[in-house]
N, CA, C, O and CB atoms as a CASP TS submission, in Angstrom:
PFRMAT TS
TARGET T0000
AUTHOR 0000-0000-0000
METHOD Language model
MODEL 1
PARENT N/A
ATOM      1  N   MET     1     -97.363 -63.508 -20.339  1.00  0.00           N
ATOM      2  CA  MET     1     -96.987 -62.227 -20.879  1.00  0.00           C
ATOM      3  C   MET     1     -95.831 -61.604 -20.114  1.00  0.00           C
ATOM      4  O   MET     1     -95.051 -60.843 -20.686  1.00  0.00           O
ATOM      5  CB  MET     1     -98.167 -61.304 -20.874  1.00  0.00           C
ATOM      6  N   SER     2     -95.710 -61.913 -18.841  1.00  0.00           N
ATOM      7  CA  SER     2     -94.629 -61.311 -18.069  1.00  0.00           C
ATOM      8  C   SER     2     -93.263 -61.811 -18.533  1.00  0.00           C
ATOM      9  O   SER     2     -92.277 -61.080 -18.434  1.00  0.00           O
ATOM     10  CB  SER     2     -94.816 -61.606 -16.587  1.00  0.00           C
ATOM     11  N   ALA     3     -93.187 -63.053 -19.042  1.00  0.00           N
ATOM     12  CA  ALA     3     -91.908 -63.569 -19.549  1.00  0.00           C
ATOM     13  C   ALA     3     -91.481 -62.798 -20.790  1.00  0.00           C
ATOM     14  O   ALA     3     -90.290 -62.550 -20.983  1.00  0.00           O
ATOM     15  CB  ALA     3     -92.013 -65.078 -19.870  1.00  0.00           C
ATOM     16  N   ASN     4     -92.437 -62.415 -21.634  1.00  0.00           N
ATOM     17  CA  ASN     4     -92.115 -61.651 -22.836  1.00  0.00           C
ATOM     18  C   ASN     4     -91.643 -60.247 -22.481  1.00  0.00           C
ATOM     19  O   ASN     4     -90.733 -59.719 -23.120  1.00  0.00           O
ATOM     20  CB  ASN     4     -93.328 -61.579 -23.764  1.00  0.00           C
ATOM     21  N   LYS     5     -92.246 -59.648 -21.483  1.00  0.00           N
ATOM     22  CA  LYS     5     -91.870 -58.296 -21.084  1.00  0.00           C
ATOM     23  C   LYS     5     -90.471 -58.263 -20.473  1.00  0.00           C
ATOM     24  O   LYS     5     -89.762 -57.269 -20.636  1.00  0.00           O
ATOM     25  CB  LYS     5     -92.886 -57.738 -20.094  1.00  0.00           C
ATOM     26  N   SER     6     -90.057 -59.314 -19.780  1.00  0.00           N
ATOM     27  CA  SER     6     -88.737 -59.329 -19.153  1.00  0.00           C
ATOM     28  C   SER     6     -87.622 -59.476 -20.182  1.00  0.00           C
ATOM     29  O   SER     6     -86.468 -59.179 -19.872  1.00  0.00           O
ATOM     30  CB  SER     6     -88.654 -60.458 -18.137  1.00  0.00           C
ATOM     31  N   ASP     7     -87.933 -59.928 -21.402  1.00  0.00           N
ATOM     32  CA  ASP     7     -86.934 -60.052 -22.446  1.00  0.00           C
ATOM     33  C   ASP     7     -86.535 -58.696 -23.022  1.00  0.00           C
ATOM     34  O   ASP     7     -85.460 -58.571 -23.607  1.00  0.00           O
ATOM     35  CB  ASP     7     -87.447 -60.948 -23.546  1.00  0.00           C
ATOM     36  N   LYS     8     -87.377 -57.685 -22.867  1.00  0.00           N
ATOM     37  CA  LYS     8     -87.082 -56.366 -23.427  1.00  0.00           C
ATOM     38  C   LYS     8     -86.196 -55.576 -22.479  1.00  0.00           C
ATOM     39  O   LYS     8     -86.305 -55.679 -21.257  1.00  0.00           O
ATOM     40  CB  LYS     8     -88.379 -55.591 -23.713  1.00  0.00           C
ATOM     41  N   MET     9     -85.317 -54.787 -23.079  1.00  0.00           N
ATOM     42  CA  MET     9     -84.448 -53.931 -22.274  1.00  0.00           C
ATOM     43  C   MET     9     -85.158 -52.616 -21.992  1.00  0.00           C
ATOM     44  O   MET     9     -85.911 -52.110 -22.824  1.00  0.00           O
ATOM     45  CB  MET     9     -83.093 -53.680 -22.989  1.00  0.00           C
ATOM     46  N   THR    10     -84.908 -52.074 -20.813  1.00  0.00           N
ATOM     47  CA  THR    10     -85.495 -50.786 -20.469  1.00  0.00           C
ATOM     48  C   THR    10     -84.658 -49.673 -21.096  1.00  0.00           C
ATOM     49  O   THR    10     -83.535 -49.904 -21.544  1.00  0.00           O
ATOM     50  CB  THR    10     -85.586 -50.610 -18.925  1.00  0.00           C
ATOM     51  N   ILE    11     -85.214 -48.474 -21.122  1.00  0.00           N
ATOM     52  CA  ILE    11     -84.509 -47.317 -21.666  1.00  0.00           C
ATOM     53  C   ILE    11     -83.220 -47.062 -20.886  1.00  0.00           C
ATOM     54  O   ILE    11     -82.192 -46.717 -21.469  1.00  0.00           O
ATOM     55  CB  ILE    11     -85.412 -46.068 -21.633  1.00  0.00           C
ATOM     56  N   LYS    12     -83.279 -47.233 -19.576  1.00  0.00           N
ATOM     57  CA  LYS    12     -82.101 -47.027 -18.728  1.00  0.00           C
ATOM     58  C   LYS    12     -80.994 -48.020 -19.108  1.00  0.00           C
ATOM     59  O   LYS    12     -79.826 -47.639 -19.194  1.00  0.00           O
ATOM     60  CB  LYS    12     -82.475 -47.181 -17.227  1.00  0.00           C
ATOM     61  N   GLU    13     -81.353 -49.279 -19.334  1.00  0.00           N
ATOM     62  CA  GLU    13     -80.353 -50.279 -19.729  1.00  0.00           C
ATOM     63  C   GLU    13     -79.755 -49.961 -21.092  1.00  0.00           C
ATOM     64  O   GLU    13     -78.552 -50.128 -21.295  1.00  0.00           O
ATOM     65  CB  GLU    13     -80.977 -51.675 -19.751  1.00  0.00           C
ATOM     66  N   ILE    14     -80.571 -49.510 -22.015  1.00  0.00           N
ATOM     67  CA  ILE    14     -80.091 -49.167 -23.353  1.00  0.00           C
ATOM     68  C   ILE    14     -79.105 -48.006 -23.281  1.00  0.00           C
ATOM     69  O   ILE    14     -78.048 -48.045 -23.911  1.00  0.00           O
ATOM     70  CB  ILE    14     -81.271 -48.810 -24.279  1.00  0.00           C
ATOM     71  N   ILE    15     -79.448 -46.980 -22.516  1.00  0.00           N
ATOM     72  CA  ILE    15     -78.561 -45.814 -22.377  1.00  0.00           C
ATOM     73  C   ILE    15     -77.259 -46.209 -21.703  1.00  0.00           C
ATOM     74  O   ILE    15     -76.186 -45.796 -22.143  1.00  0.00           O
ATOM     75  CB  ILE    15     -79.251 -44.696 -21.574  1.00  0.00           C
ATOM     76  N   LEU    16     -77.336 -46.996 -20.650  1.00  0.00           N
ATOM     77  CA  LEU    16     -76.141 -47.415 -19.918  1.00  0.00           C
ATOM     78  C   LEU    16     -75.224 -48.264 -20.799  1.00  0.00           C
ATOM     79  O   LEU    16     -74.017 -48.028 -20.850  1.00  0.00           O
ATOM     80  CB  LEU    16     -76.536 -48.199 -18.657  1.00  0.00           C
ATOM     81  N   LYS    17     -75.787 -49.237 -21.482  1.00  0.00           N
ATOM     82  CA  LYS    17     -74.983 -50.118 -22.333  1.00  0.00           C
ATOM     83  C   LYS    17     -74.454 -49.383 -23.560  1.00  0.00           C
ATOM     84  O   LYS    17     -73.333 -49.640 -23.998  1.00  0.00           O
ATOM     85  CB  LYS    17     -75.807 -51.326 -22.768  1.00  0.00           C
ATOM     86  N   GLY    18     -75.237 -48.485 -24.109  1.00  0.00           N
ATOM     87  CA  GLY    18     -74.778 -47.692 -25.243  1.00  0.00           C
ATOM     88  C   GLY    18     -73.643 -46.756 -24.866  1.00  0.00           C
ATOM     89  O   GLY    18     -72.715 -46.548 -25.647  1.00  0.00           O
ATOM     90  N   SER    19     -73.719 -46.196 -23.678  1.00  0.00           N
ATOM     91  CA  SER    19     -72.643 -45.325 -23.198  1.00  0.00           C
ATOM     92  C   SER    19     -71.367 -46.116 -22.965  1.00  0.00           C
ATOM     93  O   SER    19     -70.271 -45.631 -23.246  1.00  0.00           O
ATOM     94  CB  SER    19     -73.062 -44.613 -21.907  1.00  0.00           C
ATOM     95  N   PHE    20     -71.505 -47.327 -22.455  1.00  0.00           N
ATOM     96  CA  PHE    20     -70.343 -48.190 -22.237  1.00  0.00           C
ATOM     97  C   PHE    20     -69.656 -48.523 -23.561  1.00  0.00           C
ATOM     98  O   PHE    20     -68.429 -48.475 -23.649  1.00  0.00           O
ATOM     99  CB  PHE    20     -70.763 -49.483 -21.518  1.00  0.00           C
ATOM    100  N   ILE    21     -70.424 -48.854 -24.573  1.00  0.00           N
ATOM    101  CA  ILE    21     -69.859 -49.156 -25.895  1.00  0.00           C
ATOM    102  C   ILE    21     -69.209 -47.907 -26.484  1.00  0.00           C
ATOM    103  O   ILE    21     -68.143 -47.999 -27.093  1.00  0.00           O
ATOM    104  CB  ILE    21     -70.955 -49.697 -26.852  1.00  0.00           C
ATOM    105  N   ALA    22     -69.830 -46.750 -26.314  1.00  0.00           N
ATOM    106  CA  ALA    22     -69.254 -45.507 -26.836  1.00  0.00           C
ATOM    107  C   ALA    22     -67.905 -45.213 -26.187  1.00  0.00           C
ATOM    108  O   ALA    22     -66.974 -44.766 -26.857  1.00  0.00           O
ATOM    109  CB  ALA    22     -70.216 -44.332 -26.604  1.00  0.00           C
ATOM    110  N   ILE    23     -67.802 -45.462 -24.895  1.00  0.00           N
ATOM    111  CA  ILE    23     -66.531 -45.251 -24.207  1.00  0.00           C
ATOM    112  C   ILE    23     -65.479 -46.220 -24.733  1.00  0.00           C
ATOM    113  O   ILE    23     -64.323 -45.840 -24.920  1.00  0.00           O
ATOM    114  CB  ILE    23     -66.702 -45.418 -22.684  1.00  0.00           C
ATOM    115  N   LEU    24     -65.874 -47.471 -24.972  1.00  0.00           N
ATOM    116  CA  LEU    24     -64.933 -48.459 -25.511  1.00  0.00           C
ATOM    117  C   LEU    24     -64.411 -48.071 -26.890  1.00  0.00           C
ATOM    118  O   LEU    24     -63.289 -48.429 -27.248  1.00  0.00           O
ATOM    119  CB  LEU    24     -65.596 -49.823 -25.585  1.00  0.00           C
ATOM    120  N   VAL    25     -65.201 -47.353 -27.658  1.00  0.00           N
ATOM    121  CA  VAL    25     -64.780 -46.950 -29.002  1.00  0.00           C
ATOM    122  C   VAL    25     -63.967 -45.659 -28.966  1.00  0.00           C
ATOM    123  O   VAL    25     -62.959 -45.544 -29.663  1.00  0.00           O
ATOM    124  CB  VAL    25     -66.000 -46.773 -29.910  1.00  0.00           C
ATOM    125  N   VAL    26     -64.391 -44.695 -28.167  1.00  0.00           N
ATOM    126  CA  VAL    26     -63.801 -43.358 -28.218  1.00  0.00           C
ATOM    127  C   VAL    26     -62.449 -43.268 -27.497  1.00  0.00           C
ATOM    128  O   VAL    26     -61.534 -42.609 -27.992  1.00  0.00           O
ATOM    129  CB  VAL    26     -64.762 -42.361 -27.615  1.00  0.00           C
ATOM    130  N   ILE    27     -62.316 -43.905 -26.363  1.00  0.00           N
ATOM    131  CA  ILE    27     -61.085 -43.768 -25.575  1.00  0.00           C
ATOM    132  C   ILE    27     -59.846 -44.238 -26.349  1.00  0.00           C
ATOM    133  O   ILE    27     -58.867 -43.493 -26.405  1.00  0.00           O
ATOM    134  CB  ILE    27     -61.209 -44.561 -24.273  1.00  0.00           C
ATOM    135  N   PRO    28     -59.840 -45.436 -26.948  1.00  0.00           N
ATOM    136  CA  PRO    28     -58.637 -45.826 -27.705  1.00  0.00           C
ATOM    137  C   PRO    28     -58.357 -44.907 -28.895  1.00  0.00           C
ATOM    138  O   PRO    28     -57.199 -44.645 -29.221  1.00  0.00           O
ATOM    139  CB  PRO    28     -58.780 -47.255 -28.200  1.00  0.00           C
ATOM    140  N   SER    29     -59.409 -44.422 -29.537  1.00  0.00           N
ATOM    141  CA  SER    29     -59.232 -43.521 -30.673  1.00  0.00           C
ATOM    142  C   SER    29     -58.568 -42.216 -30.245  1.00  0.00           C
ATOM    143  O   SER    29     -57.628 -41.751 -30.890  1.00  0.00           O
ATOM    144  CB  SER    29     -60.579 -43.230 -31.334  1.00  0.00           C
ATOM    145  N   LEU    30     -59.055 -41.636 -29.167  1.00  0.00           N
ATOM    146  CA  LEU    30     -58.472 -40.381 -28.684  1.00  0.00           C
ATOM    147  C   LEU    30     -57.041 -40.570 -28.188  1.00  0.00           C
ATOM    148  O   LEU    30     -56.175 -39.730 -28.437  1.00  0.00           O
ATOM    149  CB  LEU    30     -59.331 -39.800 -27.566  1.00  0.00           C
ATOM    150  N   LEU    31     -56.797 -41.669 -27.489  1.00  0.00           N
ATOM    151  CA  LEU    31     -55.443 -41.936 -27.014  1.00  0.00           C
ATOM    152  C   LEU    31     -54.468 -42.093 -28.175  1.00  0.00           C
ATOM    153  O   LEU    31     -53.360 -41.558 -28.135  1.00  0.00           O
ATOM    154  CB  LEU    31     -55.425 -43.188 -26.145  1.00  0.00           C
ATOM    155  N   ALA    32     -54.879 -42.826 -29.209  1.00  0.00           N
ATOM    156  CA  ALA    32     -54.007 -43.011 -30.378  1.00  0.00           C
ATOM    157  C   ALA    32     -53.794 -41.684 -31.103  1.00  0.00           C
ATOM    158  O   ALA    32     -52.685 -41.388 -31.549  1.00  0.00           O
ATOM    159  CB  ALA    32     -54.608 -44.058 -31.348  1.00  0.00           C
ATOM    160  N   PHE    33     -54.850 -40.888 -31.219  1.00  0.00           N
ATOM    161  CA  PHE    33     -54.734 -39.597 -31.889  1.00  0.00           C
ATOM    162  C   PHE    33     -53.755 -38.675 -31.165  1.00  0.00           C
ATOM    163  O   PHE    33     -52.830 -38.137 -31.773  1.00  0.00           O
ATOM    164  CB  PHE    33     -56.101 -38.930 -31.987  1.00  0.00           C
ATOM    165  N   PHE    34     -53.970 -38.499 -29.859  1.00  0.00           N
ATOM    166  CA  PHE    34     -53.115 -37.569 -29.117  1.00  0.00           C
ATOM    167  C   PHE    34     -51.679 -38.079 -29.001  1.00  0.00           C
ATOM    168  O   PHE    34     -50.738 -37.289 -29.083  1.00  0.00           O
ATOM    169  CB  PHE    34     -53.690 -37.329 -27.726  1.00  0.00           C
ATOM    170  N   ALA    35     -51.498 -39.373 -28.813  1.00  0.00           N
ATOM    171  CA  ALA    35     -50.139 -39.922 -28.712  1.00  0.00           C
ATOM    172  C   ALA    35     -49.391 -39.754 -30.029  1.00  0.00           C
ATOM    173  O   ALA    35     -48.225 -39.359 -30.037  1.00  0.00           O
ATOM    174  CB  ALA    35     -50.183 -41.411 -28.314  1.00  0.00           C
ATOM    175  N   SER    36     -50.059 -40.054 -31.142  1.00  0.00           N
ATOM    176  CA  SER    36     -49.375 -39.918 -32.430  1.00  0.00           C
ATOM    177  C   SER    36     -49.166 -38.446 -32.792  1.00  0.00           C
ATOM    178  O   SER    36     -48.192 -38.116 -33.469  1.00  0.00           O
ATOM    179  CB  SER    36     -50.177 -40.624 -33.537  1.00  0.00           C
ATOM    180  N   TRP    37     -50.046 -37.572 -32.362  1.00  0.00           N
ATOM    181  CA  TRP    37     -49.873 -36.143 -32.624  1.00  0.00           C
ATOM    182  C   TRP    37     -48.663 -35.599 -31.856  1.00  0.00           C
ATOM    183  O   TRP    37     -47.880 -34.810 -32.384  1.00  0.00           O
ATOM    184  CB  TRP    37     -51.152 -35.362 -32.236  1.00  0.00           C
ATOM    185  N   ILE    38     -48.526 -36.038 -30.597  1.00  0.00           N
ATOM    186  CA  ILE    38     -47.388 -35.584 -29.791  1.00  0.00           C
ATOM    187  C   ILE    38     -46.079 -36.167 -30.329  1.00  0.00           C
ATOM    188  O   ILE    38     -45.075 -35.461 -30.431  1.00  0.00           O
ATOM    189  CB  ILE    38     -47.581 -35.983 -28.311  1.00  0.00           C
ATOM    190  N   ILE    39     -46.096 -37.460 -30.674  1.00  0.00           N
ATOM    191  CA  ILE    39     -44.868 -38.116 -31.121  1.00  0.00           C
ATOM    192  C   ILE    39     -44.453 -37.657 -32.511  1.00  0.00           C
ATOM    193  O   ILE    39     -43.289 -37.323 -32.734  1.00  0.00           O
ATOM    194  CB  ILE    39     -45.047 -39.623 -31.110  1.00  0.00           C
ATOM    195  N   LEU    40     -45.411 -37.637 -33.461  1.00  0.00           N
ATOM    196  CA  LEU    40     -45.085 -37.319 -34.851  1.00  0.00           C
ATOM    197  C   LEU    40     -45.128 -35.821 -35.154  1.00  0.00           C
ATOM    198  O   LEU    40     -44.517 -35.368 -36.121  1.00  0.00           O
ATOM    199  CB  LEU    40     -46.034 -38.041 -35.769  1.00  0.00           C
ATOM    200  N   ASP    41     -45.838 -35.060 -34.342  1.00  0.00           N
ATOM    201  CA  ASP    41     -46.003 -33.619 -34.539  1.00  0.00           C
ATOM    202  C   ASP    41     -46.608 -33.288 -35.910  1.00  0.00           C
ATOM    203  O   ASP    41     -46.226 -32.310 -36.551  1.00  0.00           O
ATOM    204  CB  ASP    41     -44.657 -32.917 -34.385  1.00  0.00           C
ATOM    205  N   ASP    42     -47.552 -34.120 -36.340  1.00  0.00           N
ATOM    206  CA  ASP    42     -48.240 -33.911 -37.615  1.00  0.00           C
ATOM    207  C   ASP    42     -49.725 -34.192 -37.400  1.00  0.00           C
ATOM    208  O   ASP    42     -50.109 -35.323 -37.102  1.00  0.00           O
ATOM    209  CB  ASP    42     -47.645 -34.830 -38.748  1.00  0.00           C
ATOM    210  N   LEU    43     -50.549 -33.175 -37.551  1.00  0.00           N
ATOM    211  CA  LEU    43     -51.976 -33.303 -37.264  1.00  0.00           C
ATOM    212  C   LEU    43     -52.682 -34.231 -38.239  1.00  0.00           C
ATOM    213  O   LEU    43     -53.526 -35.025 -37.823  1.00  0.00           O
ATOM    214  CB  LEU    43     -52.631 -31.946 -37.294  1.00  0.00           C
ATOM    215  N   LEU    44     -52.361 -34.152 -39.522  1.00  0.00           N
ATOM    216  CA  LEU    44     -53.036 -34.985 -40.520  1.00  0.00           C
ATOM    217  C   LEU    44     -52.738 -36.467 -40.319  1.00  0.00           C
ATOM    218  O   LEU    44     -53.645 -37.296 -40.378  1.00  0.00           O
ATOM    219  CB  LEU    44     -52.622 -34.563 -41.925  1.00  0.00           C
ATOM    220  N   THR    45     -51.492 -36.797 -40.087  1.00  0.00           N
ATOM    221  CA  THR    45     -51.125 -38.195 -39.835  1.00  0.00           C
ATOM    222  C   THR    45     -51.780 -38.702 -38.555  1.00  0.00           C
ATOM    223  O   THR    45     -52.243 -39.841 -38.504  1.00  0.00           O
ATOM    224  CB  THR    45     -49.595 -38.344 -39.742  1.00  0.00           C
ATOM    225  N   ALA    46     -51.820 -37.874 -37.536  1.00  0.00           N
ATOM    226  CA  ALA    46     -52.457 -38.253 -36.277  1.00  0.00           C
ATOM    227  C   ALA    46     -53.951 -38.498 -36.474  1.00  0.00           C
ATOM    228  O   ALA    46     -54.509 -39.426 -35.888  1.00  0.00           O
ATOM    229  CB  ALA    46     -52.234 -37.167 -35.216  1.00  0.00           C
ATOM    230  N   ALA    47     -54.603 -37.674 -37.294  1.00  0.00           N
ATOM    231  CA  ALA    47     -56.026 -37.864 -37.566  1.00  0.00           C
ATOM    232  C   ALA    47     -56.281 -39.172 -38.315  1.00  0.00           C
ATOM    233  O   ALA    47     -57.263 -39.863 -38.043  1.00  0.00           O
ATOM    234  CB  ALA    47     -56.571 -36.685 -38.371  1.00  0.00           C
ATOM    235  N   ILE    48     -55.419 -39.503 -39.236  1.00  0.00           N
ATOM    236  CA  ILE    48     -55.568 -40.762 -39.979  1.00  0.00           C
ATOM    237  C   ILE    48     -55.371 -41.956 -39.050  1.00  0.00           C
ATOM    238  O   ILE    48     -56.141 -42.915 -39.094  1.00  0.00           O
ATOM    239  CB  ILE    48     -54.561 -40.828 -41.152  1.00  0.00           C
ATOM    240  N   ILE    49     -54.344 -41.898 -38.212  1.00  0.00           N
ATOM    241  CA  ILE    49     -54.105 -42.990 -37.261  1.00  0.00           C
ATOM    242  C   ILE    49     -55.275 -43.115 -36.288  1.00  0.00           C
ATOM    243  O   ILE    49     -55.725 -44.225 -36.004  1.00  0.00           O
ATOM    244  CB  ILE    49     -52.787 -42.758 -36.486  1.00  0.00           C
ATOM    245  N   GLY    50     -55.765 -42.004 -35.780  1.00  0.00           N
ATOM    246  CA  GLY    50     -56.920 -42.033 -34.886  1.00  0.00           C
ATOM    247  C   GLY    50     -58.160 -42.592 -35.554  1.00  0.00           C
ATOM    248  O   GLY    50     -58.929 -43.322 -34.930  1.00  0.00           O
ATOM    249  N   GLY    51     -58.360 -42.250 -36.836  1.00  0.00           N
ATOM    250  CA  GLY    51     -59.508 -42.788 -37.572  1.00  0.00           C
ATOM    251  C   GLY    51     -59.414 -44.285 -37.786  1.00  0.00           C
ATOM    252  O   GLY    51     -60.411 -44.996 -37.660  1.00  0.00           O
ATOM    253  N   VAL    52     -58.231 -44.768 -38.106  1.00  0.00           N
ATOM    254  CA  VAL    52     -58.040 -46.215 -38.299  1.00  0.00           C
ATOM    255  C   VAL    52     -58.305 -46.958 -36.990  1.00  0.00           C
ATOM    256  O   VAL    52     -58.998 -47.975 -36.979  1.00  0.00           O
ATOM    257  CB  VAL    52     -56.601 -46.519 -38.811  1.00  0.00           C
ATOM    258  N   ILE    53     -57.757 -46.453 -35.901  1.00  0.00           N
ATOM    259  CA  ILE    53     -57.981 -47.075 -34.591  1.00  0.00           C
ATOM    260  C   ILE    53     -59.466 -47.031 -34.228  1.00  0.00           C
ATOM    261  O   ILE    53     -59.990 -47.969 -33.627  1.00  0.00           O
ATOM    262  CB  ILE    53     -57.140 -46.366 -33.498  1.00  0.00           C
ATOM    263  N   HIS    54     -60.134 -45.950 -34.590  1.00  0.00           N
ATOM    264  CA  HIS    54     -61.561 -45.813 -34.300  1.00  0.00           C
ATOM    265  C   HIS    54     -62.372 -46.907 -34.995  1.00  0.00           C
ATOM    266  O   HIS    54     -63.237 -47.522 -34.371  1.00  0.00           O
ATOM    267  CB  HIS    54     -62.063 -44.428 -34.734  1.00  0.00           C
ATOM    268  N   PHE    55     -62.104 -47.157 -36.273  1.00  0.00           N
ATOM    269  CA  PHE    55     -62.865 -48.177 -36.992  1.00  0.00           C
ATOM    270  C   PHE    55     -62.515 -49.587 -36.524  1.00  0.00           C
ATOM    271  O   PHE    55     -63.370 -50.472 -36.550  1.00  0.00           O
ATOM    272  CB  PHE    55     -62.617 -48.054 -38.487  1.00  0.00           C
ATOM    273  N   ILE    56     -61.286 -49.808 -36.102  1.00  0.00           N
ATOM    274  CA  ILE    56     -60.930 -51.103 -35.519  1.00  0.00           C
ATOM    275  C   ILE    56     -61.693 -51.309 -34.205  1.00  0.00           C
ATOM    276  O   ILE    56     -62.216 -52.393 -33.949  1.00  0.00           O
ATOM    277  CB  ILE    56     -59.394 -51.197 -35.279  1.00  0.00           C
ATOM    278  N   ALA    57     -61.752 -50.276 -33.388  1.00  0.00           N
ATOM    279  CA  ALA    57     -62.480 -50.357 -32.120  1.00  0.00           C
ATOM    280  C   ALA    57     -63.974 -50.559 -32.353  1.00  0.00           C
ATOM    281  O   ALA    57     -64.628 -51.259 -31.580  1.00  0.00           O
ATOM    282  CB  ALA    57     -62.245 -49.091 -31.290  1.00  0.00           C
ATOM    283  N   MET    58     -64.524 -49.955 -33.412  1.00  0.00           N
ATOM    284  CA  MET    58     -65.937 -50.161 -33.727  1.00  0.00           C
ATOM    285  C   MET    58     -66.211 -51.613 -34.090  1.00  0.00           C
ATOM    286  O   MET    58     -67.256 -52.155 -33.729  1.00  0.00           O
ATOM    287  CB  MET    58     -66.368 -49.245 -34.872  1.00  0.00           C
ATOM    288  N   GLY    59     -65.290 -52.244 -34.795  1.00  0.00           N
ATOM    289  CA  GLY    59     -65.451 -53.657 -35.126  1.00  0.00           C
ATOM    290  C   GLY    59     -65.451 -54.534 -33.892  1.00  0.00           C
ATOM    291  O   GLY    59     -66.246 -55.468 -33.790  1.00  0.00           O
ATOM    292  N   PHE    60     -64.565 -54.241 -32.952  1.00  0.00           N
ATOM    293  CA  PHE    60     -64.529 -55.011 -31.718  1.00  0.00           C
ATOM    294  C   PHE    60     -65.736 -54.718 -30.835  1.00  0.00           C
ATOM    295  O   PHE    60     -66.198 -55.603 -30.114  1.00  0.00           O
ATOM    296  CB  PHE    60     -63.249 -54.720 -30.958  1.00  0.00           C
ATOM    297  N   SER    61     -66.250 -53.505 -30.877  1.00  0.00           N
ATOM    298  CA  SER    61     -67.394 -53.172 -30.028  1.00  0.00           C
ATOM    299  C   SER    61     -68.645 -53.939 -30.458  1.00  0.00           C
ATOM    300  O   SER    61     -69.495 -54.243 -29.621  1.00  0.00           O
ATOM    301  CB  SER    61     -67.664 -51.663 -30.069  1.00  0.00           C
ATOM    302  N   LEU    62     -68.770 -54.250 -31.727  1.00  0.00           N
ATOM    303  CA  LEU    62     -69.899 -55.064 -32.186  1.00  0.00           C
ATOM    304  C   LEU    62     -69.828 -56.452 -31.572  1.00  0.00           C
ATOM    305  O   LEU    62     -70.839 -56.975 -31.104  1.00  0.00           O
ATOM    306  CB  LEU    62     -69.917 -55.161 -33.726  1.00  0.00           C
ATOM    307  N   LYS    63     -68.653 -57.052 -31.569  1.00  0.00           N
ATOM    308  CA  LYS    63     -68.494 -58.381 -30.976  1.00  0.00           C
ATOM    309  C   LYS    63     -68.713 -58.339 -29.469  1.00  0.00           C
ATOM    310  O   LYS    63     -69.340 -59.236 -28.906  1.00  0.00           O
ATOM    311  CB  LYS    63     -67.103 -58.942 -31.288  1.00  0.00           C
ATOM    312  N   ILE    64     -68.202 -57.309 -28.819  1.00  0.00           N
ATOM    313  CA  ILE    64     -68.369 -57.187 -27.369  1.00  0.00           C
ATOM    314  C   ILE    64     -69.832 -56.995 -27.009  1.00  0.00           C
ATOM    315  O   ILE    64     -70.318 -57.594 -26.049  1.00  0.00           O
ATOM    316  CB  ILE    64     -67.536 -56.020 -26.825  1.00  0.00           C
ATOM    317  N   SER    65     -70.534 -56.171 -27.764  1.00  0.00           N
ATOM    318  CA  SER    65     -71.942 -55.916 -27.445  1.00  0.00           C
ATOM    319  C   SER    65     -72.799 -57.151 -27.673  1.00  0.00           C
ATOM    320  O   SER    65     -73.742 -57.391 -26.920  1.00  0.00           O
ATOM    321  CB  SER    65     -72.475 -54.757 -28.283  1.00  0.00           C
ATOM    322  N   LYS    66     -72.494 -57.929 -28.682  1.00  0.00           N
ATOM    323  CA  LYS    66     -73.258 -59.153 -28.911  1.00  0.00           C
ATOM    324  C   LYS    66     -73.010 -60.180 -27.818  1.00  0.00           C
ATOM    325  O   LYS    66     -73.924 -60.902 -27.419  1.00  0.00           O
ATOM    326  CB  LYS    66     -72.909 -59.748 -30.267  1.00  0.00           C
ATOM    327  N   LYS    67     -71.772 -60.246 -27.330  1.00  0.00           N
ATOM    328  CA  LYS    67     -71.421 -61.278 -26.367  1.00  0.00           C
ATOM    329  C   LYS    67     -71.812 -60.919 -24.936  1.00  0.00           C
ATOM    330  O   LYS    67     -72.359 -61.760 -24.222  1.00  0.00           O
ATOM    331  CB  LYS    67     -69.949 -61.545 -26.432  1.00  0.00           C
ATOM    332  N   PHE    68     -71.545 -59.696 -24.508  1.00  0.00           N
ATOM    333  CA  PHE    68     -71.694 -59.355 -23.105  1.00  0.00           C
ATOM    334  C   PHE    68     -72.897 -58.487 -22.769  1.00  0.00           C
ATOM    335  O   PHE    68     -73.397 -58.548 -21.646  1.00  0.00           O
ATOM    336  CB  PHE    68     -70.485 -58.674 -22.653  1.00  0.00           C
ATOM    337  N   LEU    69     -73.370 -57.691 -23.701  1.00  0.00           N
ATOM    338  CA  LEU    69     -74.371 -56.694 -23.342  1.00  0.00           C
ATOM    339  C   LEU    69     -75.794 -57.023 -23.782  1.00  0.00           C
ATOM    340  O   LEU    69     -76.715 -56.280 -23.445  1.00  0.00           O
ATOM    341  CB  LEU    69     -73.984 -55.395 -23.918  1.00  0.00           C
ATOM    342  N   SER    70     -76.001 -58.087 -24.507  1.00  0.00           N
ATOM    343  CA  SER    70     -77.353 -58.406 -24.938  1.00  0.00           C
ATOM    344  C   SER    70     -78.026 -59.299 -23.882  1.00  0.00           C
ATOM    345  O   SER    70     -77.363 -60.041 -23.157  1.00  0.00           O
ATOM    346  CB  SER    70     -77.336 -59.106 -26.333  1.00  0.00           C
ATOM    347  N   LYS    71     -79.335 -59.204 -23.819  1.00  0.00           N
ATOM    348  CA  LYS    71     -80.082 -60.046 -22.892  1.00  0.00           C
ATOM    349  C   LYS    71     -80.085 -61.468 -23.406  1.00  0.00           C
ATOM    350  O   LYS    71     -80.168 -61.697 -24.612  1.00  0.00           O
ATOM    351  CB  LYS    71     -81.525 -59.531 -22.706  1.00  0.00           C
ATOM    352  N   LYS    72     -79.995 -62.415 -22.508  1.00  0.00           N
ATOM    353  CA  LYS    72     -80.012 -63.829 -22.879  1.00  0.00           C
ATOM    354  C   LYS    72     -81.437 -64.233 -23.260  1.00  0.00           C
ATOM    355  O   LYS    72     -82.392 -63.908 -22.555  1.00  0.00           O
ATOM    356  CB  LYS    72     -79.478 -64.717 -21.713  1.00  0.00           C
ATOM    357  N   ARG    73     -81.566 -64.928 -24.354  1.00  0.00           N
ATOM    358  CA  ARG    73     -82.879 -65.412 -24.790  1.00  0.00           C
ATOM    359  C   ARG    73     -83.152 -66.770 -24.156  1.00  0.00           C
ATOM    360  O   ARG    73     -82.256 -67.606 -24.041  1.00  0.00           O
ATOM    361  CB  ARG    73     -82.952 -65.507 -26.342  1.00  0.00           C
ATOM    362  N   GLY    74     -84.376 -66.975 -23.754  1.00  0.00           N
ATOM    363  CA  GLY    74     -84.803 -68.266 -23.244  1.00  0.00           C
ATOM    364  C   GLY    74     -84.474 -68.524 -21.778  1.00  0.00           C
ATOM    365  O   GLY    74     -84.746 -69.615 -21.278  1.00  0.00           O
ATOM    366  N   SER    75     -83.895 -67.546 -21.073  1.00  0.00           N
ATOM    367  CA  SER    75     -83.638 -67.769 -19.651  1.00  0.00           C
ATOM    368  C   SER    75     -84.551 -66.966 -18.788  1.00  0.00           C
ATOM    369  O   SER    75     -84.465 -67.039 -17.562  1.00  0.00           O
ATOM    370  CB  SER    75     -82.221 -67.445 -19.310  1.00  0.00           C
TER
END
């Protein structure tokens, strides 16, 4: 039974890994938003660019979380 219990993630691990993924998604989105807002001086265009970057980052965060942040099965 102890082998089965070690496969589960603790609440602390879930919060830590979830926060890491959130940072990976939010930072590029905010940087793209503010940079395009300063350069283009148009809030609507900057919001659209930030939204597109946000969804691209969300796609990459799924791959990153599956590869690096999940517990290994069978070890």
